[in-house]
C-alpha positions as protocol buffer text, in pm:
chain_id: "A"
residue {
  index: 1
  type: MET
  ca { x: 0 y: 0 z: 0 }
}
residue {
  index: 2
  type: SER
  ca { x: 137 y: 339 z: -101 }
}
residue {
  index: 3
  type: SER
  ca { x: 161 y: 630 z: 142 }
}
residue {
  index: 4
  type: SER
  ca { x: 128 y: 893 z: -130 }
}
residue {
  index: 5
  type: PRO
  ca { x: -167 y: 1132 z: -108 }
}
residue {
  index: 6
  type: SER
  ca { x: -315 y: 991 z: -430 }
}
residue {
  index: 7
  type: ALA
  ca { x: -357 y: 651 z: -265 }
}
residue {
  index: 8
  type: THR
  ca { x: -575 y: 793 z: 11 }
}
residue {
  index: 9
  type: GLU
  ca { x: -760 y: 1108 z: -94 }
}
residue {
  index: 10
  type: SER
  ca { x: -1015 y: 1162 z: -364 }
}
residue {
  index: 11
  type: PRO
  ca { x: -908 y: 1382 z: -656 }
}
residue {
  index: 12
  type: ARG
  ca { x: -1146 y: 1648 z: -525 }
}
residue {
  index: 13
  type: ALA
  ca { x: -984 y: 1647 z: -178 }
}
residue {
  index: 14
  type: ARG
  ca { x: -635 y: 1662 z: -332 }
}
residue {
  index: 15
  type: LEU
  ca { x: -744 y: 1955 z: -548 }
}
residue {
  index: 16
  type: TRP
  ca { x: -886 y: 2150 z: -252 }
}
residue {
  index: 17
  type: ILE
  ca { x: -578 y: 2086 z: -40 }
}
residue {
  index: 18
  type: ALA
  ca { x: -352 y: 2193 z: -329 }
}
residue {
  index: 19
  type: LEU
  ca { x: -557 y: 2507 z: -394 }
}
residue {
  index: 20
  type: LEU
  ca { x: -570 y: 2604 z: -27 }
}
residue {
  index: 21
  type: SER
  ca { x: -196 y: 2540 z: 13 }
}
residue {
  index: 22
  type: ALA
  ca { x: -118 y: 2746 z: -298 }
}
residue {
  index: 23
  type: PHE
  ca { x: -343 y: 3028 z: -177 }
}
residue {
  index: 24
  type: VAL
  ca { x: -167 y: 3038 z: 161 }
}
residue {
  index: 25
  type: MET
  ca { x: 180 y: 3037 z: 6 }
}
residue {
  index: 26
  type: ILE
  ca { x: 89 y: 3307 z: -246 }
}
residue {
  index: 27
  type: ALA
  ca { x: -71 y: 3522 z: 25 }
}
residue {
  index: 28
  type: VAL
  ca { x: 239 y: 3497 z: 242 }
}
residue {
  index: 29
  type: ALA
  ca { x: 470 y: 3568 z: -52 }
}
residue {
  index: 30
  type: VAL
  ca { x: 268 y: 3873 z: -157 }
}
residue {
  index: 31
  type: VAL
  ca { x: 241 y: 4021 z: 192 }
}
residue {
  index: 32
  type: VAL
  ca { x: 599 y: 3951 z: 300 }
}
residue {
  index: 33
  type: GLY
  ca { x: 738 y: 4023 z: -46 }
}
residue {
  index: 34
  type: ALA
  ca { x: 589 y: 4370 z: -41 }
}
residue {
  index: 35
  type: GLY
  ca { x: 913 y: 4447 z: 138 }
}
residue {
  index: 36
  type: HIS
  ca { x: 825 y: 4737 z: 361 }
}
residue {
  index: 37
  type: ALA
  ca { x: 551 y: 4904 z: 556 }
}
residue {
  index: 38
  type: PRO
  ca { x: 317 y: 5147 z: 382 }
}
residue {
  index: 39
  type: ALA
  ca { x: 466 y: 5494 z: 330 }
}
residue {
  index: 40
  type: SER
  ca { x: 235 y: 5645 z: 590 }
}
residue {
  index: 41
  type: ALA
  ca { x: 366 y: 5412 z: 862 }
}
residue {
  index: 42
  type: PRO
  ca { x: 639 y: 5550 z: 1087 }
}
residue {
  index: 43
  type: ALA
  ca { x: 982 y: 5392 z: 1059 }
}
residue {
  index: 44
  type: LEU
  ca { x: 1062 y: 5128 z: 1316 }
}
residue {
  index: 45
  type: VAL
  ca { x: 1287 y: 5305 z: 1562 }
}
residue {
  index: 46
  type: VAL
  ca { x: 1214 y: 5095 z: 1867 }
}
residue {
  index: 47
  type: ARG
  ca { x: 1282 y: 4722 z: 1857 }
}
residue {
  index: 48
  type: SER
  ca { x: 974 y: 4637 z: 2059 }
}
residue {
  index: 49
  type: PRO
  ca { x: 731 y: 4394 z: 1898 }
}
residue {
  index: 50
  type: SER
  ca { x: 387 y: 4510 z: 1790 }
}
residue {
  index: 51
  type: VAL
  ca { x: 73 y: 4370 z: 1950 }
}
residue {
  index: 52
  type: LEU
  ca { x: 20 y: 4141 z: 1651 }
}
residue {
  index: 53
  type: ALA
  ca { x: 378 y: 4014 z: 1673 }
}
residue {
  index: 54
  type: ARG
  ca { x: 319 y: 3931 z: 2041 }
}
residue {
  index: 55
  type: ILE
  ca { x: -8 y: 3756 z: 1955 }
}
residue {
  index: 56
  type: ASN
  ca { x: 175 y: 3562 z: 1681 }
}
residue {
  index: 57
  type: VAL
  ca { x: 440 y: 3431 z: 1919 }
}
residue {
  index: 58
  type: LEU
  ca { x: 174 y: 3327 z: 2170 }
}
residue {
  index: 59
  type: LEU
  ca { x: -21 y: 3145 z: 1898 }
}
residue {
  index: 60
  type: ASN
  ca { x: 296 y: 2970 z: 1778 }
}
residue {
  index: 61
  type: ALA
  ca { x: 395 y: 2871 z: 2130 }
}
residue {
  index: 62
  type: GLY
  ca { x: 40 y: 2753 z: 2203 }
}
residue {
  index: 63
  type: ALA
  ca { x: 40 y: 2540 z: 1888 }
}
residue {
  index: 64
  type: GLY
  ca { x: 370 y: 2388 z: 1999 }
}
residue {
  index: 65
  type: VAL
  ca { x: 228 y: 2307 z: 2342 }
}
residue {
  index: 66
  type: PHE
  ca { x: -83 y: 2145 z: 2192 }
}
residue {
  index: 67
  type: LEU
  ca { x: 126 y: 1946 z: 1941 }
}
residue {
  index: 68
  type: THR
  ca { x: 344 y: 1814 z: 2222 }
}
residue {
  index: 69
  type: ALA
  ca { x: 45 y: 1731 z: 2443 }
}
residue {
  index: 70
  type: GLY
  ca { x: -128 y: 1565 z: 2146 }
}
residue {
  index: 71
  type: TYR
  ca { x: 175 y: 1345 z: 2093 }
}
residue {
  index: 72
  type: VAL
  ca { x: 180 y: 1246 z: 2460 }
}
residue {
  index: 73
  type: PHE
  ca { x: -191 y: 1164 z: 2448 }
}
residue {
  index: 74
  type: ILE
  ca { x: -164 y: 948 z: 2137 }
}
residue {
  index: 75
  type: ARG
  ca { x: 127 y: 756 z: 2289 }
}
residue {
  index: 76
  type: ARG
  ca { x: -104 y: 686 z: 2585 }
}
residue {
  index: 77
  type: ARG
  ca { x: -384 y: 592 z: 2342 }
}
residue {
  index: 78
  type: GLN
  ca { x: -603 y: 871 z: 2475 }
}
residue {
  index: 79
  type: ILE
  ca { x: -770 y: 942 z: 2140 }
}
residue {
  index: 80
  type: PRO
  ca { x: -1025 y: 1212 z: 2240 }
}
residue {
  index: 81
  type: GLN
  ca { x: -757 y: 1415 z: 2418 }
}
residue {
  index: 82
  type: HIS
  ca { x: -520 y: 1368 z: 2122 }
}
residue {
  index: 83
  type: ARG
  ca { x: -789 y: 1484 z: 1880 }
}
residue {
  index: 84
  type: PHE
  ca { x: -865 y: 1791 z: 2093 }
}
residue {
  index: 85
  type: CYS
  ca { x: -498 y: 1888 z: 2114 }
}
residue {
  index: 86
  type: MET
  ca { x: -427 y: 1841 z: 1746 }
}
residue {
  index: 87
  type: LEU
  ca { x: -737 y: 2031 z: 1635 }
}
residue {
  index: 88
  type: SER
  ca { x: -645 y: 2304 z: 1883 }
}
residue {
  index: 89
  type: ALA
  ca { x: -293 y: 2320 z: 1735 }
}
residue {
  index: 90
  type: PHE
  ca { x: -444 y: 2338 z: 1386 }
}
residue {
  index: 91
  type: ALA
  ca { x: -682 y: 2615 z: 1493 }
}
residue {
  index: 92
  type: LEU
  ca { x: -405 y: 2815 z: 1662 }
}
residue {
  index: 93
  type: SER
  ca { x: -181 y: 2775 z: 1357 }
}
residue {
  index: 94
  type: SER
  ca { x: -466 y: 2889 z: 1132 }
}
residue {
  index: 95
  type: VAL
  ca { x: -531 y: 3197 z: 1345 }
}
residue {
  index: 96
  type: PHE
  ca { x: -155 y: 3256 z: 1351 }
}
residue {
  index: 97
  type: LEU
  ca { x: -151 y: 3262 z: 972 }
}
residue {
  index: 98
  type: VAL
  ca { x: -420 y: 3532 z: 964 }
}
residue {
  index: 99
  type: THR
  ca { x: -251 y: 3748 z: 1227 }
}
residue {
  index: 100
  type: TYR
  ca { x: 88 y: 3692 z: 1062 }
}
residue {
  index: 101
  type: LEU
  ca { x: -47 y: 3826 z: 733 }
}
residue {
  index: 102
  type: LEU
  ca { x: -209 y: 4121 z: 910 }
}
residue {
  index: 103
  type: HIS
  ca { x: 113 y: 4197 z: 1100 }
}
residue {
  index: 104
  type: HIS
  ca { x: 331 y: 4191 z: 789 }
}
residue {
  index: 105
  type: ALA
  ca { x: 77 y: 4392 z: 591 }
}
residue {
  index: 106
  type: GLN
  ca { x: 105 y: 4662 z: 859 }
}
residue {
  index: 107
  type: VAL
  ca { x: 477 y: 4666 z: 940 }
}
residue {
  index: 108
  type: GLY
  ca { x: 639 y: 4491 z: 646 }
}
residue {
  index: 109
  type: SER
  ca { x: 945 y: 4277 z: 694 }
}
residue {
  index: 110
  type: VAL
  ca { x: 1122 y: 4346 z: 1023 }
}
residue {
  index: 111
  type: PRO
  ca { x: 1502 y: 4349 z: 977 }
}
residue {
  index: 112
  type: PHE
  ca { x: 1731 y: 4171 z: 1220 }
}
residue {
  index: 113
  type: ARG
  ca { x: 1897 y: 4432 z: 1441 }
}
residue {
  index: 114
  type: GLY
  ca { x: 2080 y: 4210 z: 1684 }
}
residue {
  index: 115
  type: ALA
  ca { x: 2453 y: 4174 z: 1731 }
}
residue {
  index: 116
  type: ASP
  ca { x: 2651 y: 4083 z: 1420 }
}
residue {
  index: 117
  type: TRP
  ca { x: 2770 y: 3757 z: 1574 }
}
residue {
  index: 118
  type: LEU
  ca { x: 2406 y: 3647 z: 1615 }
}
residue {
  index: 119
  type: LYS
  ca { x: 2310 y: 3716 z: 1253 }
}
residue {
  index: 120
  type: PRO
  ca { x: 2429 y: 3375 z: 1121 }
}
residue {
  index: 121
  type: VAL
  ca { x: 2241 y: 3201 z: 1404 }
}
residue {
  index: 122
  type: TYR
  ca { x: 1927 y: 3400 z: 1325 }
}
residue {
  index: 123
  type: TYR
  ca { x: 1939 y: 3314 z: 955 }
}
residue {
  index: 124
  type: ALA
  ca { x: 2031 y: 2951 z: 1024 }
}
residue {
  index: 125
  type: ILE
  ca { x: 1706 y: 2920 z: 1218 }
}
residue {
  index: 126
  type: LEU
  ca { x: 1497 y: 3149 z: 995 }
}
residue {
  index: 127
  type: LEU
  ca { x: 1575 y: 2976 z: 665 }
}
residue {
  index: 128
  type: PRO
  ca { x: 1455 y: 2624 z: 758 }
}
residue {
  index: 129
  type: HIS
  ca { x: 1166 y: 2782 z: 952 }
}
residue {
  index: 130
  type: VAL
  ca { x: 1042 y: 2963 z: 641 }
}
residue {
  index: 131
  type: LEU
  ca { x: 1093 y: 2667 z: 407 }
}
residue {
  index: 132
  type: LEU
  ca { x: 927 y: 2419 z: 641 }
}
residue {
  index: 133
  type: ALA
  ca { x: 641 y: 2660 z: 714 }
}
residue {
  index: 134
  type: GLY
  ca { x: 552 y: 2633 z: 346 }
}
residue {
  index: 135
  type: VAL
  ca { x: 585 y: 2254 z: 350 }
}
residue {
  index: 136
  type: ILE
  ca { x: 377 y: 2215 z: 664 }
}
residue {
  index: 137
  type: VAL
  ca { x: 64 y: 2369 z: 511 }
}
residue {
  index: 138
  type: PRO
  ca { x: -23 y: 2079 z: 279 }
}
residue {
  index: 139
  type: LEU
  ca { x: 119 y: 1823 z: 523 }
}
residue {
  index: 140
  type: ALA
  ca { x: -102 y: 1945 z: 807 }
}
residue {
  index: 141
  type: LEU
  ca { x: -405 y: 1961 z: 577 }
}
residue {
  index: 142
  type: PHE
  ca { x: -348 y: 1603 z: 456 }
}
residue {
  index: 143
  type: THR
  ca { x: -285 y: 1482 z: 811 }
}
residue {
  index: 144
  type: VAL
  ca { x: -602 y: 1639 z: 950 }
}
residue {
  index: 145
  type: TYR
  ca { x: -806 y: 1529 z: 647 }
}
residue {
  index: 146
  type: ARG
  ca { x: -697 y: 1168 z: 685 }
}
residue {
  index: 147
  type: ALA
  ca { x: -786 y: 1162 z: 1054 }
}
residue {
  index: 148
  type: TRP
  ca { x: -1115 y: 1342 z: 992 }
}
residue {
  index: 149
  type: THR
  ca { x: -1217 y: 1090 z: 722 }
}
residue {
  index: 150
  type: GLY
  ca { x: -1116 y: 790 z: 933 }
}
residue {
  index: 151
  type: LYS
  ca { x: -819 y: 685 z: 719 }
}
residue {
  index: 152
  type: LEU
  ca { x: -619 y: 620 z: 1033 }
}
residue {
  index: 153
  type: ALA
  ca { x: -340 y: 401 z: 889 }
}
residue {
  index: 154
  type: ALA
  ca { x: -264 y: 671 z: 630 }
}
residue {
  index: 155
  type: HIS
  ca { x: -304 y: 937 z: 900 }
}
residue {
  index: 156
  type: ARG
  ca { x: -45 y: 766 z: 1119 }
}
residue {
  index: 157
  type: ARG
  ca { x: 202 y: 736 z: 831 }
}
residue {
  index: 158
  type: ILE
  ca { x: 188 y: 1104 z: 738 }
}
residue {
  index: 159
  type: ALA
  ca { x: 163 y: 1222 z: 1101 }
}
residue {
  index: 160
  type: ARG
  ca { x: 506 y: 1070 z: 1171 }
}
residue {
  index: 161
  type: LEU
  ca { x: 647 y: 1322 z: 925 }
}
residue {
  index: 162
  type: THR
  ca { x: 410 y: 1609 z: 994 }
}
residue {
  index: 163
  type: LEU
  ca { x: 448 y: 1625 z: 1372 }
}
residue {
  index: 164
  type: PRO
  ca { x: 824 y: 1686 z: 1398 }
}
residue {
  index: 165
  type: LEU
  ca { x: 820 y: 1935 z: 1110 }
}
residue {
  index: 166
  type: TRP
  ca { x: 519 y: 2121 z: 1248 }
}
residue {
  index: 167
  type: LEU
  ca { x: 670 y: 2125 z: 1595 }
}
residue {
  index: 168
  type: PHE
  ca { x: 996 y: 2261 z: 1452 }
}
residue {
  index: 169
  type: VAL
  ca { x: 807 y: 2538 z: 1270 }
}
residue {
  index: 170
  type: SER
  ca { x: 618 y: 2634 z: 1588 }
}
residue {
  index: 171
  type: VAL
  ca { x: 922 y: 2631 z: 1816 }
}
residue {
  index: 172
  type: SER
  ca { x: 1156 y: 2795 z: 1566 }
}
residue {
  index: 173
  type: GLY
  ca { x: 894 y: 3068 z: 1516 }
}
residue {
  index: 174
  type: VAL
  ca { x: 922 y: 3150 z: 1885 }
}
residue {
  index: 175
  type: VAL
  ca { x: 1303 y: 3145 z: 1867 }
}
residue {
  index: 176
  type: VAL
  ca { x: 1299 y: 3375 z: 1561 }
}
residue {
  index: 177
  type: PHE
  ca { x: 1073 y: 3616 z: 1752 }
}
residue {
  index: 178
  type: VAL
  ca { x: 1308 y: 3620 z: 2053 }
}
residue {
  index: 179
  type: LEU
  ca { x: 1615 y: 3671 z: 1835 }
}
residue {
  index: 180
  type: LEU
  ca { x: 1444 y: 3940 z: 1631 }
}
residue {
  index: 181
  type: TYR
  ca { x: 1319 y: 4150 z: 1923 }
}
residue {
  index: 182
  type: TYR
  ca { x: 1525 y: 4057 z: 2228 }
}
residue {
  index: 183
  type: SER
  ca { x: 1876 y: 3967 z: 2112 }
}
residue {
  index: 184
  type: PRO
  ca { x: 2161 y: 4192 z: 2226 }
}
residue {
  index: 185
  type: THR
  ca { x: 2270 y: 4465 z: 1985 }
}
């Protein structure tokens, strides 16, 4: 039995997941790629995070906590608790995506202003974070879809890949936030 998406999902489900994933990636690319805040916005003089940036880090951290708890529950075979945690992580990540887009639409891309010696560390964490954040969208959608439709063997197979990547994206998002706003200059 193949573990590819085509072996498990209907063509319609694959199409919707592909379209939604493409929409998310294009939206992020457009908003972040705009490069800078609108001309009417004041220049960032203070390195303090905006309210939306603070909400984003809390949503990311919360998703990470729910992902970890969901893993613990599934290892204990506590299915309802696992389901609650994973759907909560999915919901928090979805809300994060909306607030992330709103934040970047308002302030643009925030440059790293920490100490020069930290810059390689920042980019070494940021690069895989960004790449895997794009990968996690379809993976999470396929993983949730397979659980939701009762295709549990296929769900387990993809979840073994999705969980560590999703957890990395959530945790590295928090680390990026800390480095961006609280690293020494």
